[in-house]
C-alpha positions in Angstrom: 9.4 17.1 33.0 9.8 15.3 29.3 11.6 18.1 27.6 13.8 21.0 28.3 12.9 24.4 28.1 15.3 27.8 28.4 12.8 29.2 31.1 13.2 26.4 33.3 16.4 26.0 32.7 17.1 29.3 34.1 14.8 28.8 36.9 16.8 25.9 38.5 20.1 25.5 40.3 21.5 22.7 38.1 24.8 23.0 40.0 22.9 21.7 43.3 20.7 19.2 41.5 21.7 15.2 42.0 23.6 13.5 39.7 20.8 11.4 38.8 19.3 14.5 38.0 21.9 16.3 36.2 22.4 13.3 33.2 18.4 13.2 33.2 18.3 16.8 32.2 21.6 16.2 30.1 19.2 13.0 28.5 16.8 15.3 27.7 18.7 17.2 25.4 18.9 21.0 24.8 15.6 22.4 23.6 15.3 23.4 19.7 11.5 25.0 19.5 10.8 26.7 16.1 11.3 30.6 17.1 9.9 33.3 15.4 12.7 35.9 15.2 13.5 37.9 12.1 15.4 41.2 11.7 15.4 44.0 8.9 18.7 44.1 6.9 19.9 48.0 7.2 19.6 49.9 3.9 18.3 47.1 1.9 14.3 45.8 1.8 15.2 42.8 2.9 14.3 40.4 6.2 16.9 38.2 7.9 14.6 35.0 9.3 15.6 32.4 11.9 16.2 28.7 10.3 16.7 25.5 11.9 19.7 25.2 10.4 21.3 27.4 12.8 20.9 24.4 15.6 22.4 22.0 12.8 25.6 24.1 12.4 25.8 25.0 16.1 25.5 21.9 18.6 25.1 24.2 21.5 23.0 27.0 20.6 19.1 26.1 21.7 16.2 28.4 21.4 13.6 30.1 23.8 9.9 29.9 22.4 8.6 32.2 25.2 10.9 34.8 24.3 12.2 34.2 20.5 16.2 34.3 21.7 18.6 32.5 21.3 21.1 30.9 24.4 23.9 28.9 25.1 22.9 25.4 26.2 26.1 24.3 28.3 26.9 27.5 29.9 22.6 28.0 31.1 23.7 24.6 33.4 26.8 25.8 34.7 26.8 29.4 35.1 29.0 31.2 32.5 30.1 34.4 33.1 28.8 35.2 29.5 25.2 37.2 30.2 24.5 37.7 26.6 24.4 33.9 26.1 22.9 32.4 29.7 20.2 35.6 30.8 19.5 38.4 28.1 19.3 35.8 25.1 20.7 36.7 21.3 18.4 38.2 18.6 21.0 40.1 16.6 20.7 37.5 13.2 23.0 39.9 11.3 25.9 39.6 13.4 25.2 36.2 14.7 28.1 34.5 12.8 30.6 37.0 14.5 29.0 36.2 18.0 29.1 32.7 17.9 32.7 32.5 17.0 33.7 34.8 19.9 31.6 32.7 22.5 33.0 29.1 21.0 36.5 30.3 21.9 35.6 31.7 25.1 37.2 29.2 28.4 33.8 29.7 30.1 32.1 27.9 27.0 34.9 25.3 26.8 34.9 24.5 30.0 30.9 24.5 30.2 31.1 22.0 27.1 33.7 19.5 28.8 31.6 19.5 32.0 28.4 18.5 30.1 30.5 15.8 27.5 31.6 14.1 30.8 28.5 14.0 33.1 27.8 10.8 34.3 31.2 9.1 33.1 34.4 8.7 35.1 36.1 11.9 36.2 38.6 12.5 34.3 41.6 12.7 37.2 40.1 8.7 37.7 40.3 8.3 33.8 43.9 9.5 33.6 45.0 7.6 36.7 47.8 4.6 36.2 45.9 2.8 38.6 42.4 3.1 36.4 44.1 2.3 33.2 46.3 -0.7 34.6 42.4 -2.0 35.8 41.4 -1.3 32.2 43.9 -3.3 31.1 43.5 -6.1 33.5 39.7 -6.1 32.5 40.1 -6.3 28.4 42.8 -9.2 28.9 39.6 -11.0 30.9 37.6 -10.0 27.8 39.7 -11.0 25.2 39.6 -14.7 27.0 35.8 -14.5 26.9 35.9 -13.5 23.5 38.2 -16.5 22.4 35.9 -18.6 24.3 32.6 -17.6 22.7 34.8 -17.5 19.2 34.7 -21.0 19.2 31.0 -21.5 20.3 30.2 -19.7 17.0 32.7 -21.7 15.0 30.8 -25.2 16.1 26.8 -23.5 15.6 28.2 -22.3 12.3 30.0 -25.6 11.1 26.5 -26.9 12.4 24.7 -24.4 9.8 26.8 -24.9 7.1 26.5 -28.7 6.7 22.6 -28.8 7.6 23.5 -30.4 11.4 21.0 -30.4 14.4 22.2 -28.2 16.6 20.1 -29.9 19.5 20.4 -33.3 20.5 18.0 -35.5 22.1 20.0 -35.7 25.7 22.6 -33.3 25.9 23.2 -34.0 29.8 27.0 -34.6 30.8 26.3 -38.2 31.2 24.5 -39.1 27.9 26.4 -40.9 25.2 25.1 -39.0 22.4 24.5 -35.4 23.2 23.9 -34.3 19.6 26.6 -33.0 17.3 26.7 -29.4 18.4 27.4 -30.6 22.2 29.8 -33.4 20.6 31.9 -30.5 18.6 32.0 -28.4 21.7 33.3 -31.3 23.5 35.7 -32.5 20.7 37.2 -28.2 20.9 37.3 -29.0 24.6 40.3 -32.0 23.5 42.2 -29.7 21.2 42.1 -26.5 23.2 43.1 -26.6 27.2 41.8 -22.7 27.7 38.3 -23.9 26.2 38.4 -26.9 28.1 39.4 -25.4 31.3 36.7 -22.5 30.7 34.0 -25.7 29.9 34.9 -27.4 33.2 35.0 -24.3 35.6 32.6 -21.6 34.1 30.0 -21.0 36.2 27.9 -18.1 35.2 28.4 -18.5 31.1 29.1 -21.7 29.6 27.3 -20.8 25.9 25.9 -24.0 24.9 22.0 -23.3 26.4 19.8 -23.2 23.7 18.7 -19.4 24.5 22.3 -18.6 24.0 22.4 -20.2 20.6 19.1 -18.3 19.6 21.0 -15.3 20.6 24.2 -16.0 17.9 22.3 -17.3 15.1 20.5 -14.4 15.1 23.2 -12.1 15.5 25.2 -14.3 12.7 21.7 -13.7 10.4 22.2 -9.8 11.3 25.7 -9.5 10.3 25.5 -11.6 7.0 22.3 -9.5 6.0 24.2 -6.3 6.6 27.2 -7.5 4.5 24.8 -8.0 1.7 23.3 -5.1 1.8 26.5 -3.3 1.8 27.5 -5.5 -1.5 23.8 -3.8 -3.0 24.8 -0.2 -2.1 28.2 -1.0 -4.0 26.2 -2.2 -7.2 24.0 -0.5 -9.8 20.6 -2.6 -9.4 19.5 -5.3 -7.7 16.8 -7.9 -8.7 14.6 -10.0 -6.7 13.4 -13.4 -7.5 10.3 -14.7 -4.5 9.7 -18.3 -4.8 6.1 -19.8 -2.8 7.2 -23.2 -1.2 6.3 -25.4 1.9 9.1 -26.5 4.4 9.0 -30.1 6.0 6.6 -28.8 8.7 3.9 -28.1 5.5 4.1 -24.3 6.4 3.6 -21.7 3.7 7.0 -20.1 3.0 8.1 -17.5 0.3 11.9 -17.1 -0.5 13.7 -14.2 -1.2 16.6 -14.2 -3.3 18.4 -10.9 -4.5 20.7 -11.1 -7.3 23.4 -8.4 -8.2 26.7 -7.4 -9.4 29.9 -7.4 -7.4 32.8 -4.5 -7.9 34.7 -6.9 -10.0 31.7 -7.4 -12.5 30.6 -10.9 -11.6 27.1 -11.7 -10.8 26.0 -13.4 -7.4 22.8 -14.4 -5.8 22.0 -14.2 -2.1 19.7 -15.9 0.2 18.0 -13.0 1.9 15.0 -14.6 4.0 12.2 -16.9 4.0 8.9 -15.2 5.2 5.4 -15.9 5.4 2.4 -13.2 5.3 -0.5 -12.8 6.9 -2.5 -14.3 4.3 -2.5 -15.1 0.8 -3.8 -12.1 -0.7 -2.3 -9.9 -3.0 -1.8 -6.8 -1.1 -0.6 -9.3 2.0 2.3 -10.9 0.0 3.0 -7.5 -1.4 3.7 -5.6 1.6 5.4 -8.8 3.2 8.1 -8.3 0.2 8.3 -4.4 0.6 8.7 -4.8 4.1 12.1 -6.5 3.0 13.2 -4.6 0.3 13.2 -1.3 2.5 15.8 -3.5 4.8 17.4 -4.3 1.4 17.9 -1.3 -0.7 16.4 1.1 1.9 14.6 4.3 -0.2 16.8 3.7 -3.5 13.5 3.1 -5.3 15.5 3.1 -8.7 18.0 0.5 -8.1 15.2 -2.6 -8.0 15.4 -3.5 -11.7 13.6 -6.7 -11.6 11.1 -9.0 -10.1 10.2 -12.3 -10.5 7.8 -15.0 -9.4 6.8 -18.6 -9.4 3.5 -18.6 -8.4 0.2 -17.9 -10.4 -2.3 -14.6 -11.0 -1.8 -13.6 -7.2 1.5 -13.1 -7.9 2.3 -11.9 -11.7 -1.4 -10.5 -12.5 -0.6 -7.3 -14.4 -3.3 -5.2 -12.8 -3.7 -6.1 -9.2 -0.8 -9.1 -8.7 2.0 -8.9 -6.2 4.2 -7.4 -9.4 2.1 -4.7 -10.2 1.8 -3.4 -6.4 5.4 -3.6 -6.3 6.1 -1.6 -9.6 4.0 1.3 -7.7 6.6 1.8 -5.4 9.6 1.0 -7.7 8.9 1.8 -11.0 11.7 0.0 -12.6 11.3 -3.2 -11.4 10.0 -5.1 -14.3 8.2 -8.6 -13.8 10.6 -10.8 -15.7 10.4 -14.6 -16.3 13.2 -16.5 -14.3 14.7 -18.9 -15.9 15.2 -20.9 -12.3 11.0 -21.2 -12.5 9.8 -24.5 -14.0 7.1 -23.5 -16.3 5.3 -26.5 -15.5 5.2 -26.1 -11.6 3.8 -22.5 -12.6 1.0 -23.9 -14.7 0.3 -26.2 -12.0 0.2 -23.9 -9.2 -2.0 -21.4 -11.3 -4.0 -24.2 -11.8 -4.5 -25.3 -8.7 -7.3 -22.7 -8.1 -10.0 -25.3 -8.6 -10.2 -27.7 -5.6 -10.2 -30.8 -7.6 -7.3 -29.5 -9.6 -5.1 -29.0 -6.1 -6.2 -32.5 -5.2 -5.3 -34.2 -8.4 -2.0 -32.7 -8.1 -1.9 -33.5 -4.7 -2.4 -37.0 -5.5 0.2 -37.1 -7.9 2.8 -35.7 -5.7 1.5 -38.3 -3.1 2.2 -40.8 -6.0 6.0 -39.7 -6.2 6.3 -39.7 -2.2 5.2 -43.2 -2.3 7.5 -44.6 -4.6 10.4 -42.4 -4.1 11.0 -43.5 -0.4 11.3 -47.2 -1.4 13.8 -48.5 -3.9 11.8 -51.6 -3.7 8.6 -50.1 -4.8 10.2 -48.7 -7.3 12.0 -51.5 -8.5 8.6 -53.5 -8.5 7.2 -50.6 -10.9 10.0 -50.7 -13.4 9.6 -54.9 -13.7 5.7 -54.7 -14.4 6.1 -51.5 -16.9 9.2 -53.9 -18.5 7.2 -56.8 -19.4 4.2 -54.6 -20.9 6.9 -52.7 -22.7 9.6 -55.4 -23.5 12.3 -53.2 -22.8 15.2 -52.8 -21.1 15.9 -49.2 -20.6 14.9 -47.8 -17.3 12.4 -45.2 -16.7 13.5 -42.1 -14.4 10.1 -41.8 -12.6 8.5 -38.3 -12.0 5.2 -39.0 -11.6 4.2 -36.0 -13.7 0.8 -36.4 -15.3 1.8 -37.5 -18.7 4.1 -40.3 -17.6 1.2 -41.4 -15.3 -1.4 -41.0 -17.8 0.9 -43.2 -19.9 1.4 -45.8 -17.3 -1.5 -45.6 -15.0 -2.5 -49.1 -16.0 1.0 -50.6 -15.0 1.0 -48.4 -11.7 -2.2 -49.7 -10.4 -1.3 -52.9 -10.9 1.9 -52.3 -9.1 -0.5 -50.9 -6.5 -2.4 -53.8 -6.5 0.4 -56.1 -5.7 1.9 -54.1 -2.9 -1.4 -54.1 -1.1 -1.4 -57.6 -1.5 2.0 -59.0 -0.9 3.3 -56.0 1.7 4.1 -57.2 5.6 3.7 -53.4 6.5 0.1 -52.2 7.4 1.0 -48.5 7.1 2.2 -49.6 3.4 -0.7 -51.5 2.6 -3.0 -48.8 3.5 -1.3 -46.3 1.7 -1.2 -48.7 -1.5 -4.9 -49.3 -1.5 -5.7 -45.6 -0.5 -3.8 -44.6 -3.9 -5.3 -46.7 -6.0 -8.9 -46.0 -5.1 -7.8 -42.7 -5.9 -6.4 -43.3 -9.2 -9.5 -45.4 -9.9 -11.8 -42.1 -9.6 -13.2 -40.7 -12.3 -12.4 -37.5 -11.4 -8.9 -38.3 -11.6 -8.9 -39.7 -14.6 -10.6 -36.8 -16.1 -8.1 -34.2 -15.2 -5.4 -36.8 -15.2 -6.4 -36.9 -19.6 -6.8 -33.4 -19.3 -3.6 -32.5 -18.2 -1.7 -35.2 -20.1 -3.0 -33.3 -23.0 -1.9 -29.6 -22.3 1.5 -30.0 -19.8 3.0 -31.7 -22.9 2.6 -27.9 -24.6 4.1 -26.6 -21.1 7.2 -28.2 -21.5 7.9 -27.6 -24.9 7.6 -24.0 -24.4 10.2 -24.0 -21.4 12.8 -25.8 -23.3 12.5 -23.3 -26.1 12.9 -20.5 -23.5 16.3 -21.9 -23.1 17.5 -21.2 -26.3 20.8 -19.2 -26.3 19.8 -16.9 -29.3 16.1 -15.9 -27.7 15.2 -12.6 -28.9 12.0 -11.0 -28.3 10.0 -11.8 -31.5 11.2 -15.6 -30.9 9.8 -15.1 -27.4 6.2 -13.5 -28.7 6.2 -16.1 -31.7 6.9 -19.2 -29.0 4.2 -17.8 -26.8 1.8 -17.4 -29.3 2.0 -21.0 -30.6 1.7 -22.0 -27.0 -1.7 -20.1 -26.4 -2.7 -21.5 -30.0 -2.1 -25.3 -28.8 -3.9 -24.6 -25.8 -6.9 -23.1 -27.4 -7.0 -25.9 -29.3 -7.2 -28.1 -26.2 -9.8 -25.9 -24.5 -11.8 -26.6 -28.1 -11.7 -30.3 -27.7 -12.6 -30.5 -24.5 -16.0 -31.4 -25.2 -14.8 -34.4 -27.3 -12.3 -35.2 -24.6 -11.1 -39.1 -25.3 -11.2 -40.4 -21.8 -10.9 -43.7 -20.2 -13.4 -46.4 -20.6 -14.0 -46.5 -16.4 -13.9 -42.8 -16.1 -16.7 -42.5 -18.5 -18.7 -45.1 -16.9 -18.2 -43.5 -13.9 -19.4 -40.1 -15.0 -22.4 -41.8 -17.0 -23.5 -43.2 -13.8 -23.7 -39.4 -12.2 -25.5 -36.8 -13.3 -24.8 -35.1 -16.7 -24.4 -31.5 -15.2 -21.5 -33.3 -13.3 -19.9 -34.0 -16.8 -20.9 -30.2 -17.9 -19.4 -28.7 -15.0 -16.2 -30.8 -15.2 -15.6 -29.5 -18.9 -16.0 -25.9 -18.3 -14.0 -26.1 -15.2 -11.2 -27.5 -17.9 -12.0 -24.7 -20.0 -11.4 -22.2 -17.3 -8.1 -23.6 -16.3 -7.2 -23.6 -20.1 -8.2 -19.7 -19.8 -5.9 -19.4 -16.8 -2.9 -20.9 -18.3 -3.3 -18.8 -21.5 -3.5 -15.6 -19.2 -0.4 -16.8 -17.0 1.6 -16.9 -20.3 0.6 -13.5 -21.3 1.3 -12.0 -18.0 4.8 -14.0 -17.7 5.8 -12.6 -21.0 4.5 -9.4 -21.5 7.3 -7.3 -21.0 10.6 -8.5 -22.9 12.6 -5.1 -23.0 15.4 -7.0 -21.1 15.7 -9.7 -24.4 15.8 -6.5 -26.3 19.0 -5.3 -24.2 20.7 -8.6 -24.9 19.8 -8.4 -28.7 22.0 -5.4 -29.0 25.4 -7.3 -27.2 24.8 -10.1 -29.4 28.7 -10.7 -29.8 28.1 -12.6 -33.0 26.5 -10.4 -34.5 29.2 -7.3 -33.9 30.3 -7.6 -37.8 26.5 -7.4 -38.9 25.8 -4.3 -36.4 28.8 -2.4 -37.5 27.6 -2.1 -41.1 23.8 -1.9 -40.1 23.2 -0.4 -37.0 20.3 -1.9 -34.8 18.3 1.3 -34.7 14.8 -0.5 -34.1 16.2 -2.4 -31.3 17.9 0.4 -29.7 14.7 2.3 -29.7 12.8 -0.1 -28.3 15.4 -0.8 -25.6 15.4 3.1 -24.9 11.6 3.3 -24.8 11.8 0.0 -22.2 14.6 1.8 -19.6 13.7 5.5 -20.1 16.7 6.6 -17.9 19.0 5.3 -20.5 20.5 8.4 -22.7 19.9 6.7 -26.2 22.4 8.9 -28.3 25.6 8.4 -25.9 24.7 4.7 -26.0 24.3 4.6 -29.7 28.2 6.0 -29.9 29.4 3.7 -27.3 27.7 0.7 -29.2 29.0 2.0 -32.6 32.2 1.8 -31.3 32.2 -1.4 -29.6 30.9 -2.9 -32.9 33.6 -1.3 -35.0 36.4 -2.1 -32.8 37.9 -5.8 -34.2 39.6 -6.0 -30.5 36.2 -6.2 -28.7 35.6 -9.1 -31.0 37.3 -11.7 -29.2 35.0 -11.2 -25.8 32.0 -13.5 -26.4 30.2 -13.0 -22.4 28.6 -10.4 -21.0 30.3 -10.9 -17.4 33.8 -11.1 -19.7 33.1 -7.0 -20.8 31.7 -5.8 -18.1 34.7 -7.2 -15.9 37.1 -5.8 -18.5 35.5 -2.6 -18.6 36.0 -1.8 -14.9 39.5 -3.5 -14.7 40.4 -1.3 -17.4 38.8 2.1 -15.8 37.0 2.5 -19.0 33.7 3.0 -17.1 33.7 6.9 -17.9 34.5 6.0 -21.5 31.2 3.8 -21.5 28.8 5.0 -18.8 25.7 4.2 -21.0 26.9 0.7 -21.7 28.2 -0.5 -18.8 24.1 0.1 -17.0 23.3 -1.9 -20.3 25.7 -5.0 -19.6 24.7 -4.3 -15.4 21.4 -4.6 -16.6 21.4 -7.5 -18.5 23.6 -9.5 -16.0 21.7 -8.5 -13.0 18.1 -9.7 -14.4 17.5 -13.5 -14.2 17.2 -13.9 -18.2 15.3 -17.2 -19.2 18.6 -17.6 -21.8 21.9 -17.7 -19.7 25.5 -17.7 -20.3 27.1 -20.4 -17.7 28.0 -17.5 -15.4 24.7 -16.4 -14.8 22.4 -19.5 -14.8 23.5 -20.6 -11.3 20.3 -20.8 -9.0 20.0 -19.7 -5.4 16.6 -21.0 -5.8 17.4 -24.5 -6.1 19.7 -24.5 -3.2 16.4 -22.9 -1.1 14.3 -25.6 -2.3 17.3 -28.4 -1.4 17.4 -27.0 2.2 13.5 -27.0 2.7 13.6 -30.7 1.7 15.9 -31.4 4.7 14.4 -32.7 8.3 15.2 -29.1 10.0 12.6 -28.2 12.1 11.1 -24.7 11.1 12.7 -23.0 14.7 15.6 -20.8 13.4 14.8 -21.1 9.7 16.6 -18.1 8.8 19.8 -18.2 10.7 20.4 -21.7 9.5 19.3 -21.3 5.9 21.6 -17.9 5.7 24.7 -20.3 7.5 23.8 -23.1 4.8 23.3 -21.3 1.6 25.5 -18.4 1.9 28.4 -20.3 3.6 30.7 -19.0 0.4 30.0 -15.0 2.0 31.0 -16.1 5.4 34.2 -17.6 4.6 34.8 -14.6 2.4 34.4 -12.4 6.2 36.2 -15.1 8.1 38.7 -12.7 9.1 36.1 -10.3 11.2 33.1 -12.2 11.1 33.2 -14.2 14.2 34.2 -10.6 16.1 31.1 -8.9 14.5 28.7 -11.6 15.7 30.4 -11.0 19.0 29.8 -7.4 19.2 26.0 -7.7 18.1 26.1 -10.8 20.6 27.1 -8.2 23.4 25.0 -5.4 22.7 22.0 -6.9 22.0 21.1 -7.4 26.0 23.2 -7.5 29.3 25.3 -10.6 29.9 26.8 -12.7 32.5 30.1 -12.6 31.0 31.6 -9.3 29.3 33.2 -9.1 25.7 33.0 -5.6 24.9 36.2 -3.9 25.5 36.9 -1.3 27.5 38.8 2.2 26.4 40.9 4.4 28.5 41.8 7.9 27.6 46.0 8.1 27.3 48.3 11.1 28.6 49.8 13.2 26.1 
């Protein structure tokens, strides 16, 4: 039997069944079919109909789909004497509430409900006995000790995670002199804590240091922190997501998702949410992965997501078929916004790398960076060679971007030649010789020349977008100037000045190879132009920011920025234009508000003084401005969780347990804020996760009154 029915319950003798069968029926629950029950209202041309909310209002009523009558589920099971609710059934909808009240107050019904509630649990007489309570107290004392031991282990795991220390050692046996940091912490804790030491020496069923236990604890810690983040997001008006594509040390593709929102105090925070990877790199697959995380983060509140930012190319930012467009279908307020933390030159490199030759080119630049940065001696030799040529005492900070490699290519090649001839290490010789061959290739020189012409314009645009006084007009101006410069580069490709060695290399090859390269370079220009247009198409958030330029308040008090208000309300349709105008007029006119110079301070002031009800639309505008990761930023808004994720992924930690370890490292501040009950929350999840060989959940005894 997969479900209960009234007809079956009336046929069986419930009291004669075994306790297992009775519990099984209890677990199946009361039958709640849609029954066809209606009743004409006397003296009126109206009919009362059965509605399922009858079940919701009364947790003991059940229905019979064969007779279309209502019954009492507990009384059916325990043979109540009220035949109306157990045998005949109820059909009088007009007097149903009176019948319900009368039946609920009967002793038979109350006893039946109690019998059903305690079925399968400890008998009441046993529950109330002094011996039982003493047994519970004794067990809880043991559980308190167990939780204390586990809490100490959690502290050790937490410490390793916070400081990005490896949890596992190469040899964790008792005899090992170097068992690893985690095991070493466990041993050190034992020297300071006798209770913990006694347990670790005498425990036979649970020491809590195995790899499986570590994994379970890390998973529970991740769940606890994510639940805390979800709660913070629930208390905020809006949230933004910042998504970054990167690879970890094992060269695996990862998307890091960061959420940005405002705490009740008015302070903005950026929280690491997760690393994740999609089935493939298509826009639908990436969007599906992100939407899965958004559902965990904000549930069905689709209007809470106010912006989305990505560092990737057209797959991410494309205005029609990109990830951002797919996300916006489900989250209509989530405008695609360029994030201050995303470096434009890297974005353009990523967008351009759809061409295989370009991917190889940037890969070679990356190899150069790795080759020199991993050895201070190599960098010193390069500095010496460059210094001789330039007759300069200044040191060069090598980043090996296309422009610097273009300018110092001869010196870099000379240095590689010297290293390959003088090094005593075969690996270094092979690396230097391989890089030298790549730098000599005509294809590399062609793309080096091309990107040395384009990337400086990207850097100029990036720097311009950092101006504090940025406006939509200036953004459009900067972007249009950038596009004009790239168009000029595109026009000059056919006559591009490449080095003699590259020209000679190309002459030796078929002429159509040269033409193909030129066409490919023109395509890259088009990609860069489209990426800029897509990335900066939306500027509504900058219009909002323009309304709250504190230095302009004296001017705004005399001439209200009507056009900016109109544009802002068109971009954010949920804003009440007239109300917002009134609030802004008051803000501009009052001299006591002019001492404030930051949006975060103004929002904090409105919250502290309980003025949200006086300025409801202004609070919305402030919340939007602060939540969105602007291109220009006040100090309080320009911290980057993204930088922390990149730093974390560059570490030597294994990919295993990546999310949990990343959360412990990057959200250590939040965990410390939760320190009062963080370990208890982790223990509760750990205990509920599966059957444990040691008990961690407290027992509850009912006391006499």
